[in-house]
Wavefront OBJ file of the C-alpha trace (Angstrom):
o trace
v 5.168 -21.505 -8.080
v 3.746 -23.399 -5.107
v 0.896 -21.900 -3.120
v -1.653 -23.337 -0.761
v -3.674 -20.216 -0.151
v -7.302 -21.141 0.638
v -9.444 -20.649 -2.449
v -11.971 -18.744 -0.350
v -9.470 -15.906 -0.031
v -9.716 -15.042 -3.730
v -13.399 -14.187 -4.187
v -15.205 -11.304 -2.520
v -18.984 -11.481 -2.549
v -21.329 -8.503 -2.401
v -22.445 -9.564 1.078
v -18.831 -9.657 2.282
v -18.118 -6.217 0.828
v -20.974 -4.880 2.910
v -19.899 -6.619 6.125
v -19.421 -4.346 9.145
v -15.929 -3.526 10.343
v -14.626 -5.074 13.529
v -15.320 -3.452 16.873
v -12.403 -2.125 18.900
v -12.136 -3.713 22.367
v -12.821 -1.331 25.247
v -9.244 -1.648 26.537
v -7.893 -0.397 23.218
v -10.483 2.338 22.853
v -9.483 3.637 26.282
v -5.870 3.897 25.098
v -6.732 6.143 22.169
v -4.455 9.145 22.234
v -1.593 7.144 23.759
v 0.303 5.636 20.848
v 2.731 3.716 23.043
v -0.127 2.057 24.916
v -1.614 1.092 21.564
v 1.712 -0.421 20.531
v 1.731 -2.562 23.667
v -1.947 -3.517 23.414
v -1.856 -4.942 19.892
v -3.117 -8.285 18.625
v -0.303 -10.828 18.924
v -1.887 -14.224 18.235
v -3.796 -15.618 15.255
v -6.566 -16.820 17.549
v -7.115 -13.315 18.958
v -7.346 -11.850 15.457
v -9.786 -14.491 14.227
v -11.958 -14.153 17.316
v -12.138 -10.367 17.100
v -13.168 -10.533 13.448
v -15.551 -13.453 13.765
v -13.564 -15.561 11.311
v -13.772 -19.368 11.048
v -11.479 -21.456 13.226
v -10.608 -23.499 10.127
v -8.073 -20.765 9.329
v -6.280 -21.282 12.644
v -3.890 -24.163 11.786
v -2.485 -22.386 8.746
v -2.335 -19.089 10.636
v -0.325 -20.773 13.393
v 2.115 -22.194 10.826
v 2.753 -18.771 9.303
v 2.873 -17.123 12.728
v 5.618 -19.527 13.817
v 7.861 -18.178 11.031
v 6.955 -14.484 11.324
v 4.910 -13.448 14.320
v 1.596 -11.678 13.940
v 1.278 -8.092 15.168
v -1.795 -5.931 14.474
v -2.735 -2.697 16.302
v -6.412 -2.462 17.217
v -6.695 0.877 15.402
v -5.846 -0.960 12.184
v -7.935 -4.021 12.982
v -10.961 -1.768 13.457
v -10.905 -1.042 9.704
v -11.052 -4.720 8.749
v -14.514 -5.952 7.809
v -15.818 -8.512 10.288
v -16.724 -11.990 9.017
v -14.854 -11.368 5.744
v -11.944 -13.707 5.028
v -11.264 -11.798 1.797
v -10.878 -8.353 3.310
v -7.830 -6.669 1.682
v -6.574 -5.326 5.012
v -6.939 -8.710 6.687
v -4.949 -10.429 3.952
v -2.006 -8.109 4.655
v -1.743 -9.238 8.288
v -3.211 -12.766 8.599
v -0.595 -15.559 8.500
v -1.243 -18.457 6.115
v 0.210 -21.929 5.711
v 1.442 -20.812 2.267
v 4.205 -18.953 4.114
v 5.808 -22.301 4.919
v 6.289 -23.186 1.230
v 9.847 -23.102 -0.060
v 9.667 -21.535 -3.515
v 12.572 -21.433 -5.949
v 13.885 -17.922 -6.530
v 12.532 -16.567 -3.244
v 15.213 -15.681 -0.729
v 15.674 -14.169 2.735
v 17.444 -11.001 1.544
v 16.000 -10.185 -1.903
v 17.614 -6.734 -2.044
v 21.024 -7.929 -0.801
v 21.100 -5.127 1.752
v 23.676 -6.913 3.889
v 26.256 -6.132 1.200
v 25.776 -2.369 1.598
v 26.037 -1.870 5.351
v 29.382 -0.269 6.251
v 28.241 0.268 9.862
v 25.520 -1.324 11.994
v 22.277 0.525 11.322
v 23.532 2.200 8.125
v 22.771 1.129 4.542
v 24.572 3.089 1.820
v 23.539 1.840 -1.621
v 23.078 5.149 -3.413
v 25.715 7.833 -3.836
v 23.992 10.884 -2.331
v 21.603 9.336 0.188
v 21.768 6.818 2.985
v 19.253 4.805 4.939
v 19.432 4.609 8.723
v 17.768 1.797 10.652
v 16.285 4.025 13.316
v 14.343 1.122 14.823
v 14.150 -2.630 14.411
v 10.542 -2.759 15.526
v 7.296 -2.257 13.626
v 3.805 -1.395 14.773
v 2.411 -3.996 12.376
v 3.893 -7.090 10.774
v 2.913 -7.147 7.105
v 3.011 -10.669 5.730
v 4.704 -9.591 2.467
v 7.501 -7.626 4.180
v 10.771 -7.859 2.222
v 12.652 -7.483 5.525
v 10.766 -10.230 7.362
v 14.075 -12.120 7.683
v 16.300 -9.078 8.255
v 18.739 -9.451 11.215
v 17.578 -6.367 13.090
v 19.440 -7.524 16.174
v 22.671 -6.735 14.299
v 21.484 -3.252 13.333
v 20.546 -1.625 16.640
v 23.245 1.012 17.140
v 24.205 2.129 20.620
v 24.613 5.851 21.307
v 28.351 5.457 20.625
v 27.654 3.668 17.336
v 25.239 6.429 16.339
v 28.144 8.810 16.796
v 30.140 6.673 14.366
v 27.286 6.912 11.866
v 27.141 10.694 12.264
v 30.908 10.874 11.710
v 30.475 8.757 8.555
v 27.849 11.181 7.249
v 29.939 14.203 8.182
v 32.925 12.813 6.266
v 31.059 12.301 2.974
v 29.898 15.604 1.489
v 28.200 13.766 -1.392
v 25.418 12.687 0.984
v 22.522 15.136 0.794
v 19.641 13.062 2.103
v 19.079 10.790 5.075
v 16.227 8.282 5.101
v 15.014 7.026 8.461
v 13.673 3.518 8.071
v 13.597 0.248 9.927
v 11.468 -1.581 11.032
v 9.572 1.617 11.503
v 11.541 4.666 12.701
v 8.523 6.134 14.482
v 8.458 3.194 16.890
v 11.381 4.998 18.561
v 10.661 7.498 21.300
v 10.298 11.173 20.466
v 13.226 11.961 22.758
v 15.534 9.633 20.831
v 14.327 10.833 17.439
v 14.629 14.477 18.462
v 18.281 13.907 19.431
v 19.046 12.125 16.158
v 17.305 14.647 13.898
v 18.945 17.574 15.684
v 22.345 15.918 15.181
v 21.613 15.351 11.504
v 20.638 18.995 11.108
v 24.080 20.027 12.308
v 25.742 18.344 9.298
v 25.977 21.228 6.844
v 25.829 19.301 3.557
v 22.645 17.422 4.457
v 19.584 18.923 2.794
v 16.703 16.520 3.276
v 15.272 14.230 5.913
v 12.992 11.492 4.680
v 11.007 9.232 7.009
v 9.608 5.946 5.719
v 6.836 4.882 8.069
v 3.605 2.939 8.351
v 2.839 4.099 11.888
v 0.674 7.147 11.040
v -1.491 4.767 9.011
v -1.820 1.945 11.524
v -1.806 4.132 14.675
v -2.692 7.712 13.645
v -2.237 8.929 17.235
v 1.523 8.557 16.671
v 1.438 11.992 15.014
v 1.354 13.748 18.376
v 2.531 17.128 19.624
v 5.974 15.797 20.549
v 6.589 14.419 17.056
v 5.374 17.610 15.427
v 7.692 19.622 17.674
v 11.003 17.910 16.819
v 10.123 17.364 13.178
v 8.921 20.918 12.725
v 12.094 22.314 14.313
v 14.628 20.845 11.884
v 16.137 23.014 9.170
v 16.144 20.009 6.834
v 13.475 19.677 4.182
v 10.995 17.164 5.548
v 9.441 14.294 3.575
v 7.271 11.612 5.147
v 6.632 8.590 2.946
v 3.782 6.542 4.339
v 3.084 2.955 3.306
v -0.475 2.233 2.204
v -1.732 -0.431 -0.173
v -5.502 -0.015 -0.127
v -7.930 2.885 0.218
v -9.686 1.218 3.169
v -6.584 1.829 5.268
v -7.124 5.596 5.060
v -9.887 6.448 7.501
v -10.675 9.918 8.882
v -8.153 9.560 11.703
v -5.358 8.896 9.215
v -6.492 11.881 7.150
v -6.328 14.076 10.267
v -2.793 12.824 11.009
v -1.737 13.739 7.472
v -3.188 17.237 7.946
v -1.139 17.693 11.115
v 2.048 16.758 9.259
v 1.246 19.004 6.297
v 0.679 21.930 8.674
v 4.374 21.879 9.697
v 5.612 21.830 6.114
v 6.033 18.101 5.521
v 5.861 16.807 1.952
v 3.625 13.726 2.036
v 4.129 10.790 -0.322
v 2.963 7.192 -0.406
v 4.673 4.001 -1.435
v 2.877 0.701 -1.812
v 3.517 -2.807 -3.042
v 1.490 -4.521 -5.752
v -0.067 -7.541 -4.042
v -2.034 -10.418 -5.508
v -5.691 -10.286 -4.515
v -5.305 -7.021 -2.582
v -4.580 -4.135 -4.963
v -3.825 -5.705 -8.342
v -6.796 -4.178 -10.195
v -7.462 -0.842 -11.832
v -10.372 -0.221 -9.459
v -8.342 -0.681 -6.288
v -5.378 1.372 -7.520
v -7.663 4.169 -8.703
v -9.508 4.271 -5.383
v -6.207 4.303 -3.494
v -4.760 7.199 -5.511
v -7.946 9.244 -5.191
v -8.192 8.649 -1.436
v -4.512 9.471 -0.929
v -4.985 12.811 -2.649
v -8.043 13.538 -0.483
v -5.704 13.051 2.490
v -3.083 15.403 1.029
v -0.707 12.605 -0.006
v 0.766 12.069 -3.473
v 1.339 8.548 -4.825
v 5.093 8.010 -5.183
v 6.176 4.400 -5.715
v 4.306 1.214 -6.496
v 6.896 -1.460 -5.837
v 7.055 -4.582 -7.944
v 7.005 -7.550 -5.630
v 10.329 -8.449 -4.019
v 10.902 -12.234 -4.008
v 11.142 -12.727 -0.254
v 10.834 -16.275 1.040
v 7.501 -16.901 2.735
v 5.455 -14.435 0.689
v 5.341 -15.919 -2.825
v 1.526 -16.134 -2.726
v 1.368 -12.324 -2.934
v 3.473 -12.093 -6.088
v 2.280 -10.273 -9.216
v 4.500 -10.672 -12.267
v 6.188 -7.630 -13.794
v 4.381 -8.024 -17.123
v 1.004 -8.111 -15.392
v 1.942 -5.120 -13.243
v 2.953 -3.134 -16.335
v -0.360 -3.941 -18.010
v -2.156 -2.685 -14.926
v -0.237 0.593 -15.030
v -1.028 1.099 -18.711
v -4.722 0.599 -17.981
v -4.513 2.910 -14.982
v -3.457 5.810 -17.230
v -7.026 5.973 -18.513
v -8.387 6.549 -15.019
v -5.917 8.851 -13.276
v -4.236 12.170 -14.052
v -0.463 11.984 -14.370
v 0.207 13.529 -10.968
v -1.709 10.688 -9.274
v 0.108 7.912 -11.112
v 2.574 6.074 -8.883
v 5.882 5.049 -10.425
v 6.079 1.296 -10.920
v 9.612 0.317 -9.919
v 11.736 -2.621 -8.990
v 14.800 -2.537 -6.805
v 17.523 -4.540 -8.488
v 20.421 -5.467 -6.195
v 23.611 -3.644 -7.127
v 21.974 -0.839 -9.103
v 22.357 2.781 -8.010
v 18.666 3.624 -8.264
v 15.241 2.083 -8.493
v 14.487 0.600 -11.929
v 11.271 1.921 -13.563
v 9.153 -0.767 -15.204
v 7.075 -0.275 -18.344
v 6.161 2.984 -20.057
v 3.356 4.114 -17.734
v 5.495 6.655 -15.933
v 4.257 10.125 -14.950
v 6.002 13.039 -16.636
v 6.495 14.917 -13.363
v 8.935 13.550 -10.797
v 8.053 14.618 -7.261
v 11.466 13.972 -5.726
v 14.566 12.101 -6.796
v 14.439 8.331 -7.101
v 15.355 6.665 -3.827
l 1 2 3 4 5 6 7 8 9 10 11 12 13 14 15 16 17 18 19 20 21 22 23 24 25 26 27 28 29 30 31 32 33 34 35 36 37 38 39 40 41 42 43 44 45 46 47 48 49 50 51 52 53 54 55 56 57 58 59 60 61 62 63 64 65 66 67 68 69 70 71 72 73 74 75 76 77 78 79 80 81 82 83 84 85 86 87 88 89 90 91 92 93 94 95 96 97 98 99 100 101 102 103 104 105 106 107 108 109 110 111 112 113 114 115 116 117 118 119 120 121 122 123 124 125 126 127 128 129 130 131 132 133 134 135 136 137 138 139 140 141 142 143 144 145 146 147 148 149 150 151 152 153 154 155 156 157 158 159 160 161 162 163 164 165 166 167 168 169 170 171 172 173 174 175 176 177 178 179 180 181 182 183 184 185 186 187 188 189 190 191 192 193 194 195 196 197 198 199 200 201 202 203 204 205 206 207 208 209 210 211 212 213 214 215 216 217 218 219 220 221 222 223 224 225 226 227 228 229 230 231 232 233 234 235 236 237 238 239 240 241 242 243 244 245 246 247 248 249 250 251 252 253 254 255 256 257 258 259 260 261 262 263 264 265 266 267 268 269 270 271 272 273 274 275 276 277 278 279 280 281 282 283 284 285 286 287 288 289 290 291 292 293 294 295 296 297 298 299 300 301 302 303 304 305 306 307 308 309 310 311 312 313 314 315 316 317 318 319 320 321 322 323 324 325 326 327 328 329 330 331 332 333 334 335 336 337 338 339 340 341 342 343 344 345 346 347 348 349 350 351 352 353 354 355 356 357 358 359 360 361 362 363 364 365 366 367 368
């Protein structure tokens, strides 16, 4: 495996752990409460991110190289949780481009899950018998450097209103489908008006039972969980599951916890899925802290995904054997209900594939 990640990104000193978090610019602080304004006013260049965090300009050339392949995007609400002057911060490493992203590594591909082979209609992925995934938005609030869909052709999966009708007809015609997963991109980038229309239409399909939303937005911009969202989501007859995406306990500040409380108050089941990432959450200490903090926020750990071999992100990879060893060690530190399920998605299979024996005995909901 070829990597050129700066060696300084692998060691965290005591002084760096105690570094202050970055300050939020006044323009962003003024937009608090307005999630759409925060989406517009995000950090979009490597230089802006490095300057806000007081990081060395020596990182800029490599950051520009990675940015050219997959553009940087970081909301200020998220950046405010990153420790200033700390090149090793686990939140920073999830969003800062590196020159290692330009390496071509054997076995790493643009579509590691082969999703293009399971899309009967634009915006619809149907890999599993009784559930489907809808691309409710091609946009994200934050561009995570390890994203397995960083090369996904979202421009080909943006249904028009007429095409959404075709998708609804597809769902109506297949009574085996009991669950709809809204994904993307991030589905909550869409407007509340558009989502309200879609969820109401889904609720009218009698054989549908559950609505699941996979989103990172309540984590990176907690103000997204506003009254409008709570209104349309609370009104559906469908059982409601929101699966957030969090990889490190430092992502879960008090504002995120408050957003989770608002969702729980309308009857939403809250779960988390993360990805095991080299140098970010690949230790017992970080996984334990994450599970404990999730539970404090009313969220149950659900999946810990083995790393998908997406081109441009090989420097994040943790091998399956190492991940399984981590899960075995984690059993000594967490009760079973806080153990995430270590899984890999294998193209062509009808479910996620559990890895190792460190699986909790209680399944929260069916495998995706």
